C-alpha angles and dihedrals in degrees: 000000000000103000090197092060115111114249109262094250098039106143096014117128112220133179122201113194116204097020103144090103142339126037092341091060090049092050092050090052093049093051087050088054088055091054099254129147103241129196106206119201137183144124099252107089136171087230100048150007121341125207113254087351089283117173095221120095136186089240088061090051090050089054090050087055089055094045090052092054106267134097116262128203118184120212130177113227136157100213093201088064116084091201091053094048094046089048090051095050093045090052091047093053093047092048101042105014094231149020119233101177129017121188123192109204094155115137123153096165091109099049110134092017113133097190091273112039143024121225089264090060097251124119133218108288096016105152108273093237089062094053133076112260090225087078090072092052091052091051092049096046093052093041121030099015092048089047091052094046093054096045093044088055098046097038099080094057092046092047090051090050089041090222140078145113124239118189125186117196109222138134131256133177098182093267097318116139109261096217101255124062097219093046092045094050093047095050094046090051092051090050092049091047089055091052093048094046090048089056092053095043100045096085089057098052095252118129124211122184143151128246123211116197122187125238099322127207097232127163094260092050092049093050091048089060095247101116093114091061096054125101106200145005128252091258091068092067089041092059089049090057091047091052091049093048091050094049112099090200095051091122087081088073096054115139096010132117104229124201115228089223093057091047092052091058094044097048098028101236125137140208122265092279096047096257129122105222115209126239113296114244112206118231106213090187089067101030125247103240117192097319093161111061111352 
């Protein structure tokens, strides 16, 4: 390898929404590995409230970007707030002049979940008629609604530049049921929104697509005692995003939901331990849980 060569994403301005922990944090780190400048957002801050009293913060994630070789910029944002999202994007454009790659890893559908029960007493996969309907609203607000708010805010600048990549972290099993009606509906809506946005953005040179990891070893999954069931680390998805962002022909993927495992074989990257985990196959007998973001 030529040690004097520039990192593949040197000079690129990236934004990773929902990067305090989980897949978003892994994506931010991988973009840092590739030399990018990464704006890292979340709600859990060293200086304020933290979701579910978690220890991880977006400031920590920004420092990981720096340690990996990139430039990290922390920014507090509630991605279900239109005002917060618009303020974030306005700040980013004032500060850097453009956004080359925007990743939405926001997912609050599992907040309050301890690995067995949600705060309302139900579990993942509890029959829908035994669960409060409000759970569906929470899943949609922290999924498809947050996704729409972010892309709606960044699209004008990308359309004007006639370039840009938008990646939404979701989950897809090719039409198979995901084990929980609220989770299944939220992820299906997110995937469909990625497709629909891609159709409208294609004529302007902007690429939108979805990304489907496997069963990821996130902090929540680890703390719930489910680490042995996982197939990959958050860095695997991160390296998938870095490979896509560096691909000059990424537009061929517009509107698709791409599996991290397939991208690893196509682009040649590996997980943290040097392996290339295969596609995850969901087991509806046991329930899937939040295998995407954690």
